[in-house]
One Martini backbone bead per residue (centre of mass of N, CA, C, O) as a GRO file, in nm:
protein
  350
    1MET     BB    1   6.175   5.293  -0.057
    2ARG     BB    2   6.008   5.518   0.097
    3ARG     BB    3   5.923   5.318   0.329
    4ALA     BB    4   6.208   5.252   0.437
    5LEU     BB    5   6.283   5.548   0.537
    6SER     BB    6   6.045   5.606   0.728
    7ILE     BB    7   6.118   5.374   0.930
    8ALA     BB    8   6.403   5.487   1.003
    9ALA     BB    9   6.302   5.756   1.126
   10LEU     BB   10   6.137   5.636   1.351
   11ALA     BB   11   6.362   5.473   1.494
   12SER     BB   12   6.536   5.720   1.575
   13ALA     BB   13   6.324   5.873   1.746
   14GLY     BB   14   6.292   5.643   1.959
   15ILE     BB   15   6.580   5.644   2.063
   16CYS     BB   16   6.586   5.945   2.165
   17LEU     BB   17   6.346   5.907   2.374
   18ALA     BB   18   6.468   5.679   2.537
   19THR     BB   19   6.684   5.851   2.618
   20PRO     BB   20   6.827   6.027   2.871
   21LEU     BB   21   6.870   6.351   2.935
   22LYS     BB   22   7.152   6.326   3.085
   23ALA     BB   23   7.290   6.178   2.810
   24GLN     BB   24   7.297   6.438   2.680
   25ASP     BB   25   7.467   6.662   2.464
   26HIS     BB   26   7.531   7.015   2.597
   27SER     BB   27   7.794   7.157   2.480
   28GLY     BB   28   7.656   7.342   2.262
   29HIS     BB   29   7.514   7.522   2.516
   30ALA     BB   30   7.708   7.748   2.642
   31GLY     BB   31   7.515   8.010   2.640
   32HIS     BB   32   7.313   7.853   2.865
   33VAL     BB   33   7.462   7.923   3.127
   34MET     BB   34   7.365   7.899   3.471
   35PRO     BB   35   7.338   7.989   3.776
   36LYS     BB   36   7.336   7.849   4.074
   37ALA     BB   37   7.090   7.787   4.294
   38ASN     BB   38   6.972   7.817   4.604
   39GLU     BB   39   6.869   7.552   4.756
   40PRO     BB   40   6.648   7.427   4.954
   41GLU     BB   41   6.629   7.229   5.200
   42ALA     BB   42   6.493   6.941   5.229
   43ALA     BB   43   6.243   6.824   5.396
   44GLU     BB   44   6.202   6.600   5.619
   45ALA     BB   45   6.025   6.336   5.653
   46PRO     BB   46   5.828   6.197   5.856
   47GLU     BB   47   5.842   5.929   6.043
   48GLU     BB   48   5.704   5.647   6.096
   49PRO     BB   49   5.589   5.475   6.339
   50VAL     BB   50   5.687   5.209   6.514
   51ASP     BB   51   5.551   4.896   6.554
   52HIS     BB   52   5.613   4.714   6.867
   53SER     BB   53   5.373   4.523   6.953
   54GLN     BB   54   5.473   4.259   6.753
   55MET     BB   55   5.732   4.243   6.909
   56ASP     BB   56   5.985   4.015   7.030
   57HIS     BB   57   6.192   4.061   7.333
   58SER     BB   58   6.256   3.785   7.481
   59GLN     BB   59   6.538   3.713   7.305
   60MET     BB   60   6.686   3.949   7.406
   61ASP     BB   61   7.014   4.077   7.500
   62HIS     BB   62   7.057   4.360   7.693
   63ALA     BB   63   7.337   4.312   7.845
   64ALA     BB   64   7.505   4.317   7.550
   65MET     BB   65   7.433   4.633   7.479
   66GLY     BB   66   7.555   4.849   7.705
   67HIS     BB   67   7.306   4.960   7.915
   68THR     BB   68   7.462   4.985   8.142
   69THR     BB   69   7.579   5.127   8.420
   70PRO     BB   70   7.848   5.277   8.491
   71PRO     BB   71   8.094   5.301   8.685
   72GLU     BB   72   8.245   5.482   8.905
   73ALA     BB   73   8.492   5.682   8.894
   74GLU     BB   74   8.811   5.680   8.997
   75PRO     BB   75   9.034   5.851   9.146
   76ALA     BB   76   9.318   5.956   9.075
   77ALA     BB   77   9.632   5.915   9.135
   78PRO     BB   78   9.885   6.067   9.265
   79VAL     BB   79  10.156   6.221   9.152
   80ASP     BB   80  10.496   6.117   9.158
   81HIS     BB   81  10.770   6.357   9.171
   82SER     BB   82  11.020   6.240   9.325
   83GLN     BB   83  11.154   6.059   9.059
   84MET     BB   84  11.207   6.316   8.909
   85ASP     BB   85  11.433   6.459   8.676
   86HIS     BB   86  11.540   6.811   8.676
   87SER     BB   87  11.841   6.849   8.584
   88GLN     BB   88  11.782   6.860   8.250
   89MET     BB   89  11.643   7.120   8.278
   90GLY     BB   90  11.596   7.450   8.120
   91HIS     BB   91  11.532   7.697   8.331
   92ALA     BB   92  11.706   7.947   8.229
   93ALA     BB   93  11.537   7.962   7.942
   94MET     BB   94  11.241   8.057   8.090
   95GLY     BB   95  11.250   8.352   8.220
   96HIS     BB   96  11.285   8.330   8.568
   97ASP     BB   97  11.446   8.573   8.619
   98MET     BB   98  11.526   8.778   8.891
   99PRO     BB   99  11.581   9.064   9.033
  100THR     BB  100  11.782   9.193   9.261
  101ALA     BB  101  11.730   9.309   9.554
  102PRO     BB  102  11.806   9.544   9.741
  103SER     BB  103  11.982   9.606  10.004
  104LYS     BB  104  11.959   9.758  10.326
  105ASP     BB  105  12.276   9.771  10.380
  106GLU     BB  106  12.327   9.964  10.166
  107THR     BB  107  12.557  10.204  10.086
  108PRO     BB  108  12.618  10.497   9.994
  109PRO     BB  109  12.795  10.680   9.815
  110ALA     BB  110  13.047  10.886   9.894
  111ARG     BB  111  12.932  11.144   9.732
  112ALA     BB  112  12.662  11.177   9.897
  113LEU     BB  113  12.841  11.305  10.153
  114GLU     BB  114  12.902  11.551  10.016
  115GLY     BB  115  12.902  11.851  10.132
  116PRO     BB  116  12.650  12.011  10.259
  117LEU     BB  117  12.384  11.964  10.439
  118HIS     BB  118  12.279  12.205  10.274
  119ALA     BB  119  12.252  12.279   9.942
  120ALA     BB  120  12.197  12.604   9.960
  121ASP     BB  121  12.466  12.682  10.098
  122ALA     BB  122  12.647  12.665   9.826
  123ILE     BB  123  12.493  12.933   9.711
  124TRP     BB  124  12.402  13.139   9.979
  125GLY     BB  125  12.459  13.040  10.238
  126SER     BB  126  12.396  12.980  10.585
  127GLU     BB  127  12.311  13.256  10.681
  128ALA     BB  128  12.080  13.314  10.467
  129MET     BB  129  11.924  13.023  10.539
  130GLN     BB  130  11.847  13.024  10.855
  131PRO     BB  131  11.576  13.167  10.865
  132SER     BB  132  11.419  12.976  10.690
  133ARG     BB  133  11.459  12.728  10.882
  134ASP     BB  134  11.322  12.850  11.121
  135ASN     BB  135  11.035  12.888  10.981
  136LEU     BB  136  10.987  12.604  10.929
  137VAL     BB  137  10.981  12.489  11.210
  138LYS     BB  138  10.741  12.667  11.307
  139ASP     BB  139  10.536  12.550  11.092
  140HIS     BB  140  10.619  12.236  11.206
  141GLY     BB  141  10.551  12.278  11.563
  142GLU     BB  142  10.681  12.584  11.672
  143MET     BB  143  10.452  12.754  11.694
  144GLU     BB  144  10.344  13.051  11.846
  145VAL     BB  145  10.054  13.082  12.046
  146GLY     BB  146   9.740  13.265  12.141
  147THR     BB  147   9.480  13.250  12.408
  148LEU     BB  148   9.148  13.375  12.501
  149MET     BB  149   8.918  13.220  12.757
  150VAL     BB  150   8.576  13.242  12.828
  151GLU     BB  151   8.383  13.017  12.972
  152ARG     BB  152   8.257  13.203  13.215
  153PHE     BB  153   7.992  13.452  13.211
  154GLU     BB  154   7.766  13.503  13.489
  155ALA     BB  155   7.440  13.474  13.608
  156ARG     BB  156   7.315  13.407  13.949
  157ILE     BB  157   7.007  13.256  14.034
  158ALA     BB  158   6.835  13.262  14.354
  159ASP     BB  159   6.691  13.241  14.646
  160GLY     BB  160   6.765  13.549  14.743
  161GLU     BB  161   6.984  13.552  14.506
  162GLU     BB  162   7.249  13.750  14.336
  163GLY     BB  163   7.500  13.675  14.101
  164TYR     BB  164   7.849  13.610  14.002
  165LEU     BB  165   8.071  13.480  13.736
  166TRP     BB  166   8.413  13.363  13.663
  167ASP     BB  167   8.598  13.195  13.392
  168ALA     BB  168   8.954  13.209  13.296
  169GLN     BB  169   9.183  13.162  13.016
  170ALA     BB  170   9.539  13.169  12.920
  171TRP     BB  171   9.776  13.112  12.634
  172TYR     BB  172  10.134  13.056  12.557
  173GLY     BB  173  10.280  12.875  12.271
  174GLY     BB  174  10.347  12.557  12.197
  175ASP     BB  175  10.292  12.221  12.170
  176ILE     BB  176  10.461  12.165  12.449
  177ASP     BB  177  10.503  12.465  12.559
  178LYS     BB  178  10.337  12.677  12.822
  179ILE     BB  179  10.163  12.968  12.929
  180TRP     BB  180   9.948  13.002  13.208
  181LEU     BB  181   9.626  13.175  13.277
  182LYS     BB  182   9.415  13.190  13.573
  183THR     BB  183   9.063  13.267  13.658
  184GLU     BB  184   8.850  13.323  13.950
  185GLY     BB  185   8.505  13.412  14.050
  186GLU     BB  186   8.281  13.569  14.303
  187GLY     BB  187   7.951  13.738  14.356
  188GLU     BB  188   7.753  14.013  14.424
  189ILE     BB  189   7.508  14.194  14.301
  190GLY     BB  190   7.613  14.497  14.435
  191GLY     BB  191   7.868  14.379  14.550
  192SER     BB  192   8.112  14.195  14.673
  193VAL     BB  193   8.387  13.998  14.653
  194GLU     BB  194   8.437  13.663  14.754
  195ASP     BB  195   8.605  13.536  14.511
  196PHE     BB  196   8.971  13.543  14.425
  197GLU     BB  197   9.182  13.408  14.164
  198VAL     BB  198   9.531  13.336  14.052
  199GLN     BB  199   9.711  13.171  13.788
  200ALA     BB  200  10.056  13.047  13.723
  201LEU     BB  201  10.164  12.842  13.452
  202TRP     BB  202  10.336  12.556  13.353
  203SER     BB  203  10.331  12.363  13.031
  204HIS     BB  204  10.343  12.011  12.954
  205ALA     BB  205  10.363  11.766  12.727
  206ILE     BB  206  10.278  11.403  12.799
  207ALA     BB  207  10.060  11.394  12.573
  208PRO     BB  208   9.852  11.441  12.308
  209PHE     BB  209   9.602  11.524  12.556
  210PHE     BB  210   9.824  11.619  12.778
  211ASP     BB  211   9.902  11.829  13.067
  212LEU     BB  212  10.155  11.955  13.261
  213GLN     BB  213  10.113  12.136  13.565
  214ALA     BB  214  10.300  12.426  13.707
  215GLY     BB  215  10.276  12.658  14.007
  216ALA     BB  216  10.084  12.945  14.102
  217ARG     BB  217   9.861  13.065  14.363
  218LEU     BB  218   9.636  13.347  14.419
  219ASP     BB  219   9.462  13.479  14.690
  220ILE     BB  220   9.250  13.769  14.732
  221GLU     BB  221   8.968  13.620  14.802
  222PRO     BB  222   8.905  13.677  15.131
  223GLU     BB  223   9.219  13.607  15.144
  224THR     BB  224   9.552  13.613  15.147
  225ARG     BB  225   9.685  13.345  14.943
  226SER     BB  226   9.936  13.088  14.880
  227HIS     BB  227  10.022  12.848  14.615
  228LEU     BB  228  10.097  12.532  14.507
  229VAL     BB  229  10.097  12.379  14.181
  230LEU     BB  230   9.947  12.059  14.060
  231GLY     BB  231   9.869  11.928  13.726
  232ILE     BB  232   9.597  11.843  13.490
  233GLN     BB  233   9.527  11.875  13.123
  234GLY     BB  234   9.247  11.749  12.920
  235LEU     BB  235   9.158  11.450  12.730
  236VAL     BB  236   8.937  11.206  12.764
  237PRO     BB  237   8.752  10.976  12.694
  238TYR     BB  238   8.480  11.104  12.522
  239MET     BB  239   8.552  11.414  12.534
  240TRP     BB  240   8.661  11.497  12.812
  241HIS     BB  241   8.721  11.781  13.004
  242VAL     BB  242   9.007  11.802  13.216
  243ASP     BB  243   9.067  11.964  13.552
  244ALA     BB  244   9.343  11.893  13.774
  245ALA     BB  245   9.434  11.990  14.130
  246LEU     BB  246   9.691  12.080  14.350
  247PHE     BB  247   9.709  12.249  14.684
  248LEU     BB  248   9.968  12.431  14.852
  249SER     BB  249   9.974  12.624  15.129
  250ASP     BB  250  10.148  12.855  15.330
  251ARG     BB  251   9.994  12.675  15.583
  252GLY     BB  252   9.963  12.353  15.478
  253ASP     BB  253   9.721  12.332  15.289
  254LEU     BB  254   9.537  12.051  15.132
  255THR     BB  255   9.407  12.068  14.814
  256ALA     BB  256   9.124  12.006  14.566
  257ARG     BB  257   9.043  12.006  14.204
  258VAL     BB  258   8.765  11.889  13.990
  259GLU     BB  259   8.702  11.917  13.628
  260ALA     BB  260   8.410  11.856  13.414
  261GLU     BB  261   8.345  11.851  13.056
  262TYR     BB  262   8.086  11.852  12.784
  263ASP     BB  263   8.021  11.853  12.425
  264GLN     BB  264   7.696  11.853  12.290
  265LYS     BB  265   7.583  11.824  11.984
  266ILE     BB  266   7.284  11.914  11.813
  267THR     BB  267   7.419  12.115  11.642
  268GLN     BB  268   7.643  12.330  11.506
  269SER     BB  269   7.533  12.565  11.733
  270LEU     BB  270   7.397  12.361  11.932
  271ILE     BB  271   7.498  12.333  12.282
  272LEU     BB  272   7.548  12.080  12.530
  273GLN     BB  273   7.673  12.136  12.871
  274PRO     BB  274   7.810  11.936  13.093
  275ARG     BB  275   7.898  11.984  13.459
  276ALA     BB  276   8.165  11.919  13.692
  277GLU     BB  277   8.253  11.974  14.057
  278PHE     BB  278   8.530  11.909  14.294
  279GLU     BB  279   8.600  11.942  14.641
  280LEU     BB  280   8.903  11.906  14.848
  281SER     BB  281   9.025  11.807  15.191
  282ALA     BB  282   9.274  11.712  15.430
  283SER     BB  283   9.157  11.948  15.612
  284ASP     BB  284   9.073  12.177  15.839
  285ILE     BB  285   8.936  12.527  15.752
  286PRO     BB  286   8.782  12.743  15.943
  287GLU     BB  287   8.843  13.032  15.810
  288ARG     BB  288   8.688  12.898  15.533
  289GLY     BB  289   8.459  12.673  15.598
  290ILE     BB  290   8.636  12.398  15.607
  291GLY     BB  291   8.636  12.049  15.568
  292ALA     BB  292   8.708  11.735  15.571
  293GLY     BB  293   8.719  11.615  15.236
  294LEU     BB  294   8.426  11.637  15.078
  295THR     BB  295   8.298  11.958  15.031
  296LYS     BB  296   8.212  11.998  14.717
  297VAL     BB  297   7.930  12.013  14.469
  298GLU     BB  298   7.889  12.049  14.115
  299ALA     BB  299   7.595  12.041  13.899
  300GLY     BB  300   7.544  12.105  13.541
  301VAL     BB  301   7.379  12.291  13.269
  302ARG     BB  302   7.448  12.411  12.923
  303LEU     BB  303   7.288  12.629  12.671
  304ARG     BB  304   7.432  12.704  12.356
  305TYR     BB  305   7.477  12.968  12.103
  306GLU     BB  306   7.668  12.986  11.800
  307PHE     BB  307   7.718  13.247  11.603
  308THR     BB  308   7.994  13.194  11.669
  309ARG     BB  309   8.284  13.040  11.794
  310GLU     BB  310   8.352  13.317  11.973
  311PHE     BB  311   8.026  13.330  12.026
  312ALA     BB  312   7.815  13.242  12.332
  313PRO     BB  313   7.520  13.214  12.452
  314TYR     BB  314   7.351  13.114  12.771
  315LEU     BB  315   7.175  12.860  12.947
  316GLY     BB  316   7.103  12.739  13.298
  317ALA     BB  317   7.173  12.488  13.549
  318GLU     BB  318   7.269  12.453  13.915
  319TYR     BB  319   7.403  12.224  14.156
  320GLU     BB  320   7.468  12.284  14.517
  321ALA     BB  321   7.690  12.118  14.753
  322LYS     BB  322   7.763  12.070  15.090
  323LEU     BB  323   7.973  11.859  15.274
  324GLY     BB  324   7.979  11.743  15.570
  325ASP     BB  325   8.157  11.955  15.759
  326THR     BB  326   8.083  12.193  15.568
  327ALA     BB  327   7.777  12.174  15.616
  328ASP     BB  328   7.786  12.222  15.922
  329ILE     BB  329   7.907  12.507  15.915
  330ALA     BB  330   7.682  12.636  15.744
  331ARG     BB  331   7.448  12.585  15.947
  332ALA     BB  332   7.576  12.741  16.184
  333ALA     BB  333   7.569  13.010  15.994
  334GLY     BB  334   7.275  12.997  15.842
  335ASP     BB  335   7.315  12.818  15.591
  336ASP     BB  336   7.260  12.667  15.290
  337PRO     BB  337   7.413  12.390  15.150
  338THR     BB  338   7.179  12.391  14.931
  339GLY     BB  339   7.127  12.455  14.570
  340VAL     BB  340   6.960  12.637  14.305
  341LYS     BB  341   7.080  12.772  13.982
  342PHE     BB  342   7.032  13.024  13.756
  343LEU     BB  343   7.157  13.079  13.414
  344ALA     BB  344   7.330  13.364  13.248
  345GLY     BB  345   7.551  13.383  12.956
  346ILE     BB  346   7.891  13.386  12.825
  347ARG     BB  347   8.098  13.279  12.552
  348PHE     BB  348   8.456  13.355  12.484
  349TRP     BB  349   8.710  13.413  12.215
  350PHE     BB  350   9.067  13.512  12.091
   0.00000   0.00000   0.00000
């Protein structure tokens, strides 16, 4: 009997060992539950290369495998929208409505035109506001200003000759109309004045950079003579300042003068100014030593240094030549019709 029980116990133990562990019931071990750990993904084992050397591909139909290059896709034909019926589409509900822009010809309401021309007049009265409006007009284009500019006040040194020259002008007025006074003259240092003239002109702007000038000129030396004057003054392209005038004397002599100058800045204070002047006459004027045609040419250069914009001393040189019949008259009088003069002077304005 004892042997039979021992055999039965051994048989039960063998069955338990033969059963897979996963088939055993672990529900009674609830207290032993552990959270699942994040297991790293198992690395895939590299596949061994397949040896195709012994394979016979001769019987394979590769054309049927779809390995051929597909044909190029043809561009899609354009869609014809002409036959589409858009009448049933609710475009009004799409929010595409745009506000109507105001028309340019819409007139303001009638009340906008009521009341005085200037709103301040309704409070202070037109008489009290008129001086303020006059000042406003002056500040915005009708302000009257004046300037005195001495372009040249210089000593002129030549071979055996020492002289001086002045060239000044002053004006007063607004942007459109001005009154101009001009004066020029020259003489010998320690001697008498040889030429002296004064002009009084009315100037009217005919372009943004040009004025038309008309008036009278009075020659005081070498002899008293009066002229009517008509000319223009202003800036031509490339910033050349030009002053050109016709003169008709009380004796019927018609002459002209053209001056041109240009300020070339070397620095903000050092300025090189080339200058040229031409004089012409329509007829011979023997008592003035002038022949018909182009009578005289002056061409020179001045280098000035502006200590301030209002004051600048300068040095320079100028070539002067009498031409044509005027040169012949000078030679007959024993004078040299050409010459070079060295200059030293000041330019100032206020």
